[in-house]
C-alpha positions as CSV (number, residue, x, y, z in Angstrom):
1,M,8.8,-43.3,-14.5
2,L,11.9,-44.0,-12.1
3,S,13.4,-40.6,-12.7
4,R,9.9,-39.1,-12.0
5,L,9.6,-41.1,-8.7
6,L,13.0,-40.1,-7.5
7,A,12.4,-36.4,-8.3
8,I,9.3,-36.7,-6.3
9,S,11.0,-38.3,-3.4
10,W,13.7,-35.7,-3.4
11,L,11.3,-33.2,-3.3
12,L,9.5,-34.4,-0.5
13,L,12.8,-34.8,1.5
14,C,13.4,-31.3,0.9
15,L,10.0,-30.3,2.0
16,L,10.4,-32.6,5.2
17,I,13.8,-31.0,5.9
18,N,12.6,-27.5,5.5
19,A,9.6,-28.1,7.9
20,K,11.8,-29.5,10.4
21,A,14.2,-26.6,10.2
22,Q,11.5,-24.3,10.6
23,T,10.3,-26.1,13.6
24,Q,13.7,-26.0,15.4
25,K,14.4,-23.0,17.8
26,P,17.4,-20.8,16.9
27,F,20.4,-21.1,18.9
28,D,20.6,-18.9,21.8
29,P,23.8,-18.9,23.9
30,A,21.8,-17.2,26.6
31,S,19.6,-20.4,27.3
32,A,22.6,-21.8,29.0
33,K,22.4,-19.2,31.9
34,P,19.8,-21.1,34.1
35,T,21.9,-24.4,34.0
36,L,25.4,-22.3,35.1
37,G,27.0,-24.5,38.0
38,I,27.6,-21.5,40.0
39,P,25.9,-18.2,40.1
40,P,26.2,-15.7,37.1
41,T,28.8,-12.9,37.5
42,K,26.9,-9.8,38.6
43,V,28.0,-6.5,36.7
44,M,27.4,-2.9,37.7
45,I,27.6,-0.4,35.0
46,F,27.9,3.0,36.8
47,G,28.0,6.1,34.7
48,V,29.6,9.2,35.6
49,W,30.7,12.6,34.4
50,H,34.2,13.8,34.4
51,L,34.4,15.5,37.8
52,D,37.3,17.7,36.8
53,A,34.7,19.8,34.9
54,A,32.8,20.7,38.1
55,A,32.5,23.9,39.5
56,D,35.2,25.4,41.6
57,S,33.0,25.1,44.4
58,F,32.4,21.3,44.1
59,K,33.9,19.2,47.1
60,V,34.8,15.7,46.7
61,A,33.4,15.1,50.3
62,W,29.7,15.4,48.5
63,L,30.4,11.8,46.8
64,E,30.1,10.2,50.1
65,P,26.4,9.3,49.5
66,I,27.5,7.8,46.3
67,L,30.7,5.9,47.7
68,C,28.2,4.6,50.5
69,R,26.0,2.8,48.2
70,L,29.0,1.5,46.0
71,R,30.6,0.2,49.1
72,T,27.4,-1.8,50.1
73,Y,27.6,-3.5,46.4
74,K,31.1,-4.5,47.5
75,P,32.7,-5.2,44.0
76,D,35.4,-8.0,43.8
77,V,36.9,-5.9,40.5
78,I,36.7,-2.2,39.5
79,L,37.1,-1.3,36.0
80,T,37.6,2.6,34.8
81,E,37.7,4.3,31.7
82,A,41.2,5.0,31.8
83,M,43.5,3.2,29.4
84,P,45.3,0.2,30.9
85,G,49.1,0.5,31.3
86,E,49.7,-2.0,28.4
87,Q,47.6,0.2,25.9
88,V,49.4,3.4,27.0
89,M,52.8,1.8,26.3
90,G,51.6,0.2,23.2
91,L,50.3,3.6,21.7
92,E,53.7,5.2,22.7
93,A,55.5,2.2,21.0
94,Y,53.4,2.7,17.7
95,A,53.1,6.4,18.2
96,A,54.1,6.7,14.3
97,Y,50.8,4.8,13.4
98,H,48.4,6.0,16.3
99,G,50.1,9.4,16.9
100,N,50.8,11.0,20.3
101,A,49.9,8.6,23.3
102,G,50.4,11.5,25.5
103,Q,47.4,13.0,24.4
104,Y,45.3,10.6,26.5
105,G,47.9,9.5,29.1
106,G,50.5,12.2,29.2
107,P,51.2,12.2,33.1
108,T,50.8,8.3,33.1
109,L,53.5,7.9,30.4
110,E,55.8,10.5,31.9
111,M,55.6,8.9,35.7
112,A,56.0,5.4,34.1
113,K,59.2,6.4,32.2
114,T,60.9,7.8,35.2
115,A,60.0,4.8,37.5
116,Q,61.2,2.4,34.7
117,A,64.6,4.2,34.4
118,Q,64.8,4.1,38.1
119,L,63.9,0.7,38.6
120,Q,65.7,-0.6,35.4
121,L,62.5,-2.5,34.7
122,S,60.1,-2.5,31.5
123,A,56.4,-2.0,32.2
124,A,55.8,-5.7,31.5
125,Q,58.4,-6.8,34.2
126,A,56.9,-4.2,36.8
127,L,53.3,-5.6,36.3
128,V,54.7,-9.3,36.8
129,R,56.2,-8.3,40.1
130,A,53.3,-6.1,41.1
131,D,50.9,-9.5,40.4
132,S,53.5,-11.7,42.2
133,L,53.4,-9.5,45.3
134,M,49.6,-9.1,45.5
135,A,49.2,-12.8,45.1
136,K,50.9,-13.2,48.7
137,G,48.1,-11.0,50.6
138,N,48.5,-9.5,53.8
139,L,50.9,-6.9,52.7
140,T,52.9,-4.7,54.8
141,P,53.1,-1.0,54.6
142,A,56.6,-1.4,53.1
143,Q,55.2,-3.9,50.5
144,R,52.3,-1.3,49.8
145,R,54.9,1.4,48.9
146,Q,56.8,-1.0,46.7
147,L,53.6,-2.0,44.7
148,A,52.9,1.6,44.1
149,V,56.3,2.0,42.6
150,W,55.9,-0.8,40.3
151,F,52.3,0.1,39.3
152,V,53.6,3.5,38.4
153,A,56.3,1.9,36.4
154,A,53.8,-0.4,34.6
155,A,51.6,2.8,33.6
156,E,49.0,1.8,36.0
157,P,49.0,5.2,38.3
158,F,45.6,4.6,39.5
159,S,46.3,1.2,41.0
160,A,49.3,2.7,42.6
161,T,46.7,5.3,44.0
162,V,44.6,2.4,45.5
163,Q,47.9,1.1,47.2
164,W,48.6,4.8,48.5
165,L,45.2,5.3,49.8
166,R,45.5,1.8,51.8
167,L,48.5,3.3,53.5
168,A,47.9,5.3,56.5
169,P,48.8,9.1,56.0
170,A,52.1,8.6,58.2
171,E,53.2,5.8,55.9
172,R,52.9,7.8,52.7
173,I,56.8,8.2,52.8
174,A,59.7,8.1,50.4
175,E,60.8,4.7,51.4
176,D,61.1,1.2,49.6
177,G,61.7,2.5,46.2
178,V,59.2,5.5,46.5
179,S,61.2,8.8,45.8
180,A,60.5,12.1,47.3
181,S,59.3,13.4,43.8
182,L,56.9,10.2,43.4
183,V,55.5,10.8,47.0
184,K,54.3,14.2,45.7
185,R,53.0,12.9,42.5
186,L,51.0,9.9,44.4
187,N,49.6,12.6,47.0
188,R,48.5,14.6,44.1
189,F,46.9,11.8,42.5
190,A,45.0,10.6,45.8
191,G,43.4,14.3,46.0
192,L,42.6,14.6,42.4
193,R,39.1,16.0,41.7
194,S,38.4,13.0,39.4
195,E,36.2,10.0,39.1
196,L,39.2,7.9,38.8
197,T,40.3,8.7,42.0
198,S,37.5,10.2,44.1
199,I,35.1,7.4,43.2
200,A,37.1,4.4,41.8
201,A,40.3,4.3,43.8
202,R,38.7,5.4,47.1
203,L,36.3,2.8,46.5
204,A,38.7,0.0,45.8
205,A,40.8,1.1,48.9
206,D,37.6,1.0,51.1
207,V,36.7,-2.2,50.2
208,G,40.0,-3.9,50.5
209,L,41.0,-4.5,46.8
210,E,44.9,-4.0,45.6
211,R,44.2,-2.4,42.2
212,L,41.7,-0.7,39.5
213,Y,41.7,-1.9,35.8
214,G,41.6,0.1,32.9
215,A,39.2,-0.6,30.2
216,G,39.5,2.4,28.2
217,D,40.7,2.2,24.4
218,H,42.1,4.6,22.1
219,A,43.8,2.3,19.7
220,S,40.4,2.3,17.5
221,D,40.9,6.1,17.2
222,V,42.7,5.4,13.8
223,S,39.1,4.3,12.6
224,L,37.6,7.6,13.1
225,P,36.7,10.0,10.5
226,A,39.0,13.0,10.5
227,D,37.7,15.6,12.8
228,A,37.3,18.5,10.0
229,D,35.3,16.2,7.9
230,M,33.2,15.2,11.1
231,A,32.5,18.8,12.0
232,A,31.7,20.0,8.5
233,A,29.2,16.9,8.2
234,V,27.7,17.7,11.6
235,A,27.4,21.2,10.8
236,A,25.6,20.7,7.3
237,E,22.9,18.6,9.4
238,P,20.2,21.0,10.9
239,G,19.9,20.5,14.4
240,L,22.6,17.7,14.7
241,T,24.9,20.2,16.8
242,D,22.4,20.8,19.3
243,L,21.6,17.3,19.7
244,F,25.4,16.4,20.0
245,N,25.6,18.7,22.9
246,H,22.4,17.8,24.5
247,R,20.9,21.2,23.9
248,T,17.4,19.9,23.5
249,A,14.1,20.4,25.4
250,A,14.3,16.9,26.6
251,F,17.7,17.2,28.1
252,A,17.1,20.5,29.4
253,A,14.3,19.1,31.7
254,V,16.9,18.0,34.0
255,P,20.2,19.9,34.5
256,E,22.8,17.2,33.9
257,D,26.0,19.3,33.4
258,T,28.7,18.7,36.0
259,M,29.3,22.4,35.9
260,K,26.1,22.8,37.8
261,L,27.3,20.6,40.9
262,R,27.5,23.4,43.2
263,S,25.9,21.8,46.3
264,A,25.7,18.5,48.0
265,D,22.0,18.0,47.1
266,Q,22.6,18.1,43.6
267,V,24.9,15.1,43.5
268,M,22.3,12.3,44.2
269,P,19.6,13.5,41.4
270,L,22.3,14.1,38.9
271,F,23.9,10.6,39.1
272,K,20.3,9.3,39.1
273,W,19.6,11.0,36.0
274,K,22.8,10.0,34.2
275,N,22.2,6.1,35.2
276,S,18.4,6.2,34.1
277,D,17.0,4.7,31.1
278,R,15.6,7.8,29.9
279,F,19.0,9.5,29.8
280,G,20.5,6.5,28.2
281,A,17.9,6.5,25.6
282,L,18.4,10.2,24.9
283,D,22.1,9.9,24.7
284,A,22.2,7.2,22.3
285,D,19.6,9.0,19.9
286,A,21.8,12.4,20.2
287,Q,25.3,10.7,19.8
288,W,24.6,7.6,17.4
289,F,21.1,7.2,15.9
290,S,20.9,10.7,14.8
291,I,24.1,10.2,12.7
292,L,22.8,6.8,11.4
293,R,19.5,8.4,10.3
294,S,21.2,11.3,8.7
295,R,21.7,11.0,4.6
296,K,24.0,14.1,4.9
297,M,26.6,12.3,7.3
298,G,26.4,9.4,4.9
299,R,29.4,6.9,5.3
300,L,31.1,9.5,7.8
301,G,28.2,8.8,10.5
302,R,28.8,4.9,10.0
303,Q,32.7,5.2,10.3
304,R,32.2,7.2,13.7
305,V,29.7,4.6,15.0
306,A,31.8,1.6,13.8
307,A,35.0,3.1,15.4
308,W,33.1,3.7,18.7
309,E,31.7,0.3,18.5
310,A,35.4,-1.1,17.9
311,Q,36.3,0.9,21.1
312,N,33.3,-0.5,23.1
313,L,34.2,-4.2,22.1
314,Q,37.7,-3.7,23.1
315,M,36.1,-2.4,26.7
316,A,33.9,-5.5,26.8
317,V,37.2,-7.7,26.4
318,A,38.9,-5.7,29.3
319,I,35.8,-6.3,31.4
320,R,35.6,-10.0,30.4
321,E,39.3,-10.7,31.2
322,A,39.3,-9.0,34.5
323,T,36.4,-10.7,35.8
324,A,37.3,-14.3,34.4
325,P,39.1,-15.2,37.8
326,I,36.1,-14.3,39.8
327,A,33.4,-16.0,37.9
328,G,30.1,-16.2,40.0
329,G,31.8,-13.3,42.4
330,G,34.8,-13.8,44.8
331,P,38.1,-15.5,43.9
332,C,38.0,-19.3,43.4
């Protein structure tokens, strides 16, 4: 009798615990947001095309309406798809494992090595000096030229470009460690028809920021399937090649290719389309959901998605690190 009562009591206890567990709400970290002591940090994700693929007639001046709106947003930190200098140098150091770092950062790497040899500094040492000087504020033209050299040595040429753009044209000279050849390189960078300079660096200089932060990642490329295997698998799935290349009726409804940017009045509609929910949904289906659905792609599709998810998580880490000192917006 005693054993039976104990069994019944144990059963009732289990039922009570189970019932209580079912009534409890699952833990949701987002529930902490309304109780934050300072406002949440605002993040704008701005999608762009690679502007160097635009038609020869494309003019950087056409971007002014975009820049005007971004200046109004007045960001405290700007991150780009470029690799951070730390990863550029890391890929070079681990070239035997990752392959050729120059594939994605050739000019960056070449400029960095030249500046490092000239200054007798490593990339890390140059970045430490740059951070220390930036912290002083109220920089003189001479200090901005010095910063530009250190950023180049740190494999951060787009931050060097920000410093170059913050100088008056007459102050962009070969002094304070800037060689005549580096003047030419920085002038060339400042005039590049690229979203990294024409939008990001220009915006940073306009709103008074000292640098850009690279959030791009190619360390995860080692997880990608082999190109030949991926190409064969895509070709074997009917319609997948057209989806990958946005050659569908849904995409054709709005001309989205930067090659079609042939007049100033095309710029705003194209950027609106690129940043629309509709484009996001179509692009996600074309690049990712399509290969997850495909039985012919099999594990290769899952592998490609996993590798790119790893890349995206690395980018999220870069964003989190860069925004940590300005939680809520603006310096503490």
